C-alpha positions as CSV (number, residue, x, y, z in Angstrom):
1,M,1.9,36.2,208.2
2,T,4.0,33.4,206.5
3,T,5.1,33.5,202.9
4,K,2.7,30.7,202.0
5,S,-0.2,32.6,203.4
6,L,0.8,35.7,201.5
7,L,0.8,33.7,198.3
8,N,-2.4,31.8,198.9
9,Q,-4.4,34.7,200.3
10,E,-7.4,35.2,198.1
11,T,-9.4,38.4,198.7
12,A,-12.4,39.7,196.9
13,A,-11.4,43.3,197.4
14,A,-9.7,45.2,194.6
15,P,-6.2,46.5,195.3
16,S,-6.2,50.0,196.8
17,Q,-5.5,52.9,194.6
18,E,-2.6,53.9,196.9
19,D,-1.0,50.4,196.5
20,V,-1.5,50.4,192.7
21,A,0.0,54.0,192.5
22,R,3.0,53.0,194.6
23,I,3.6,49.9,192.5
24,S,3.2,51.9,189.3
25,E,5.8,54.5,190.4
26,T,8.2,51.9,191.5
27,L,7.8,50.1,188.2
28,G,8.6,53.4,186.4
29,R,11.9,53.6,188.4
30,M,12.7,50.0,187.7
31,R,11.9,50.4,184.0
32,L,14.6,53.1,183.8
33,L,17.2,50.7,185.4
34,I,16.1,47.9,183.1
35,G,16.0,50.2,180.1
36,R,19.6,51.1,180.8
37,R,20.3,47.4,181.2
38,I,22.4,48.1,184.4
39,I,22.8,44.4,185.4
40,G,23.7,43.1,181.9
41,R,26.1,46.0,181.2
42,T,27.9,45.4,184.5
43,A,28.2,41.7,183.7
44,I,29.6,42.4,180.2
45,A,32.1,45.0,181.5
46,N,33.4,42.4,184.1
47,I,33.3,39.3,181.9
48,A,33.3,40.0,178.2
49,P,33.8,43.6,177.3
50,G,33.6,43.0,173.5
51,L,30.0,41.7,173.7
52,E,26.9,43.8,173.1
53,I,23.9,43.6,175.3
54,S,21.9,42.1,172.4
55,H,24.4,39.2,172.5
56,L,23.3,38.5,176.1
57,D,19.7,38.6,174.9
58,V,20.4,35.8,172.4
59,L,22.0,33.6,175.1
60,D,19.2,34.2,177.4
61,V,16.4,33.6,175.0
62,M,18.0,30.4,173.9
63,R,17.4,29.0,177.3
64,R,13.7,29.7,177.0
65,I,13.0,28.3,173.6
66,E,11.2,24.9,173.7
67,G,12.3,22.5,171.0
68,E,14.9,23.1,168.4
69,V,16.8,26.5,168.6
70,T,17.0,28.0,165.2
71,V,17.9,31.6,164.1
72,G,14.2,32.1,163.3
73,A,13.1,30.9,166.8
74,I,15.6,33.3,168.4
75,A,14.5,36.2,166.2
76,E,10.8,35.4,167.0
77,A,11.5,35.1,170.8
78,M,13.4,38.4,170.8
79,R,10.8,40.0,168.6
80,I,13.4,41.2,166.1
81,D,13.8,40.9,162.3
82,P,15.1,37.6,161.2
83,S,18.1,39.3,159.5
84,R,19.0,41.0,162.7
85,G,18.8,37.6,164.5
86,S,21.0,36.0,161.8
87,R,23.6,38.7,162.2
88,L,23.7,38.3,166.0
89,V,24.0,34.6,165.8
90,A,26.7,34.8,163.1
91,D,28.7,37.2,165.3
92,L,28.4,34.8,168.3
93,V,29.4,31.8,166.1
94,A,32.5,33.9,164.9
95,R,33.4,34.5,168.6
96,G,33.2,30.8,169.4
97,I,30.2,31.3,171.7
98,L,27.7,29.4,169.5
99,R,28.0,26.8,166.8
100,R,25.6,25.6,164.1
101,D,24.5,22.0,164.0
102,A,22.3,20.1,161.6
103,S,18.9,19.1,163.0
104,Q,18.4,15.5,163.7
105,T,14.8,15.6,162.4
106,D,15.6,17.6,159.2
107,G,19.2,17.8,158.1
108,R,18.4,20.8,156.0
109,R,17.7,22.9,159.2
110,S,20.4,24.6,161.0
111,L,20.3,24.5,164.8
112,V,22.1,27.0,167.0
113,V,23.9,25.5,170.1
114,R,26.1,27.0,172.8
115,T,29.7,25.9,172.7
116,E,31.5,24.9,175.9
117,F,33.0,28.4,175.9
118,G,29.5,29.8,175.5
119,D,28.2,27.7,178.4
120,N,31.1,28.9,180.6
121,L,30.6,32.6,179.5
122,L,26.8,32.4,180.3
123,A,27.6,30.8,183.7
124,E,30.0,33.6,184.5
125,I,27.6,36.3,183.4
126,R,24.9,34.8,185.6
127,A,27.3,34.7,188.5
128,V,28.0,38.4,188.1
129,K,24.3,39.2,187.8
130,R,23.5,37.2,190.9
131,A,26.3,38.7,192.9
132,L,25.0,42.2,192.0
133,L,21.5,41.3,193.1
134,A,22.9,39.7,196.3
135,R,24.6,43.0,197.1
136,V,21.3,44.8,196.7
137,L,19.4,42.3,198.9
138,E,22.2,41.6,201.4
139,D,20.6,43.4,204.4
140,W,17.0,42.2,203.8
141,P,15.5,40.0,206.6
142,E,15.2,36.4,205.5
143,D,11.4,36.3,205.7
144,E,11.0,39.5,203.7
145,L,13.4,38.2,201.0
146,S,11.6,34.9,200.8
147,A,8.2,36.6,200.5
148,F,9.5,39.1,198.0
149,S,11.1,36.5,195.7
150,L,7.8,34.4,195.7
151,L,5.5,37.4,195.3
152,F,7.7,39.0,192.6
153,D,7.6,35.8,190.6
154,K,3.8,35.7,191.0
155,F,3.6,39.4,189.9
156,V,5.8,38.9,186.8
157,S,4.1,35.6,185.9
158,R,0.7,37.3,185.9
159,F,2.1,40.0,183.6
160,E,3.4,37.3,181.3
161,A,0.1,35.6,181.2
162,L,-1.8,38.8,180.5
163,Y,0.8,39.7,177.8
164,V,0.5,36.3,176.0
165,T,-3.4,36.6,176.1
166,A,-3.2,40.2,174.7
167,E,-1.0,39.0,171.8
168,K,-3.5,36.3,170.8
169,P,-6.1,37.0,168.1
170,P,-9.5,37.7,169.6
171,E,-11.0,34.4,168.4
172,L,-8.4,32.4,170.4
173,Q,-8.9,34.6,173.5
174,L,-12.6,33.6,173.5
175,S,-11.8,29.9,173.3
176,D,-9.4,30.2,176.2
177,A,-12.1,31.6,178.4
178,S,-14.5,28.7,177.9
């Protein structure tokens, strides 16, 4: 079966309880690794020992914010208190990783932008993360790796879609269904 046929396969049957249980158990193990932030901590130890894991979260979330990146947008995307977001950004500004710029649409607004040093730091951290993942995946057959990468993206995307729907007020959920 090809990767495309795996992704496009539509079946009416519900997933087996055995498969759901295995996935659930594996997610539990993965959650422990993610909770300990193994990949991020390894990257920090190798690249920027003075940073905290929450600093990496700020840099990562900045990539995903659509539109102007402000302290408020960062705090909202990270689901943290605005004052905590402000402290994290201030620390990254003091380290030369971020800078504040005036908004071109409203000069009273302060935007947050990565500096060249911040861009280089983020690129190095990503390289360390990808090297670690490459080591984990190095002996996988190409077809399995290709299928896994596509199916894992599909799996996480579905979780994201369900999570976004679950966060919406009930009246908005109904309008999405129509």
